[in-house]
Each structure stands twice: as structure tokens, then as C-alpha cells.
Phi, psi and omega in degrees: 000322184247146178239148182295147180237132178293171181290143179280134174226154181302144180275359175116341179239013180234126179283116184243109177287160180298322180294317179293318178300319182295315183289325177298311183291327177291320178298319179294315182297319183268003177057048178250144172297139178253116179264121180251127176243166181143159183292159178305141178095005180264003173093019182296305182294319182298331181301320179299318178295323180293321178297313179299317180294318182299319183266354183068038183253150173289162180238146167236136186235127174252108178271107185287151174212165188295330182269006187289138174248139186303325182299328181298333180291338181263308181192160167220157176261132177277082185292328180295315179296319181294320178295317178297319178295322179294326182276320190245357180093158184268351181062224180257025182289337183086359179281152177240117183302332182279349182260106182304321186290345174288350184238017177273136169248114184284136174275180183299324178290317177302314180295320179296321180290326186274344183290150184276008177218165180296146184233147166271118183253116181257122172256099191267129179058053183297338182293350177283346183265165177286157185297324180292327176293317178302312182295320179296320179297317180290330173302312181297315184288327179291318180279344184057039176197158173213162183250131172278105192294331182294330182240359183058034179266132178266126176255117181254144179290136174285329177217137178290125182289158165277117190253119175244128182239135178242152178214135174262011177061034175287335181215144180294137175272149185289154179299316177301323179296312182295324182297332186266003181244154158276138185239144176213130176262123177267107179289155177296139185301139170290165177305322179294316178293320180296322178299322178291322178298315178298319180298321180293322183272324185230070190294336185259024183272140179302125181303326178295320178294318179301313181296318180297315179295321179292323177301315178295316182303308182289331175295317178296322178296325180290341184282352173075036176294158182302316175239096179293145179297143182247182185303316181299323178294320179297315180298316179296323182294315180297319177298318179296319179297321178296316180297324182275353180073023180281134180243336180230146182236146176236122184303336181268355182213059184285135169283146175053051181298338180289354173280327181268321182248122188255337181274138180303317181298323179292318179297318179295319179295320179296312181298324178295317181289329182290335183260010178283000000 
């Protein structure tokens, strides 16, 4: 059922600390779900893409939401299509109204289980779901199987997925859920780490411009705005400055502040402070 996977290493555009690399590889080796926490912009979601890219594996992504039901991650039945076929006929579609499986829409877990090769399965922002949904999902992933209740058919995974779970800590995760995961908190990058991240993404950027942009960036983060700028905003900001030919920055007269600050209230607060 399972095939060996080599050790994960950064693909060249992702800053991978030694501690993060160690927990990722241990989770893969021991086939444990890896739960990543940290504020938005610290690279939690991107890590799953990097793992898939590094190993050349396909990805399945479950974007969690508050109304999400665990069964949807495995499968749903297209009851509307089946009803229409029963009323108006299937035409030349090849579907059979009596065959339940002709009307199944597989969810990301279902697709991951049915694929003939190992998959990186990302459960993104799991904290948006209810605790019972979280626990049910881990039951399915731990057993590597689920039951289609309408037909009592058991669907077993052909290969155990590499499971990456992210949380922005909007809601507390249940103790049973946490016990079954390896957990790692990705702290927001220090200036030294951020400089390396910028170098990986924008290698030909003038060091003086990078330092000036970073000084402004970290100053804005210290001001306690509702949505502090994150790594992706800094990278976009530096690119915009390069396109505009900007070489020096003044915290009281920033060009394009809407690249760094996205909330209207934050922009208004910044403009108010800039004109004092």
C-alpha cells in the first residue's frame, strides 16, 4: 500500500528552516498528519505545494469553511442530476439511473484515496470547521478508508497520503484532533529570515531597496493594524517599487500603501498618522 518517499528539501524558492525540515520529514516517515499553525503569510499552505513539487506528487486540496460537512470531503451524490435523468432520460450520457456510482462526485479525500499513486493532501484552514468534523476527518485519514453509506461500500486508499493541515487559530482545535497530529508553529520570519526569503524570490533586487522596504514593513507591523502586512505583501511591494523606480522610502510618505495595508480602516489610520 505504501511506497518509500525520499527526504523533503526546499525546491529553491521556499525558506525552509532546519526545525521545519526535520518535523516535515519525520511526519512523512511516520505517516502522521502534520498540523501547521501560524499567522497568515508564514508559508503554511505553500509548504504543501513545495512538498508536492519536491517529490513530483499530485495534490488534492480541501479548503475548509464553517458550513463544511466531513462527508463532502469524501463524496457527494448529485441528486439533482439523478432526478433529472429519472424524469427526462439519460440520453447518450451513458449514465444508468439505477447505478448510484454514476452520480457520485468525489471530494478531495475520495480522489486522493482512489489515485494510483501517493498524493499530498492539504486540509487548509481546518480551524474553520466544527470539532466533530475535524475528528471525523482524522478518523477517515487515520484508517485510510471511508464508507459510502447509501451502498455500504468501503473505499480504501490505494496509497496513504502525505497529509498537511493548516490552521490560523481562529477556533480552538479539539484535544483528540491535536493528539493525532504532529504539530509545528511557524513563527513570523525575523528580519534575517525575511531577507533570505526576499533573496530567494527576488534575487536581483538592490540590497538597499530591500533593506529600506523591510524597515518600513516591520515598522507597519509594529503599529498593530487590524491586518498586519505579511510576507506576500512585502514581496509584492518590493516588486512594485522596482517597477516604479523607487529607491528610497519614507514611512510618512509611502508610495502604494495599499499594497502593504489591505483593510480600509488600516489605510485610514496610516494616512492619519502620516499627516501629523
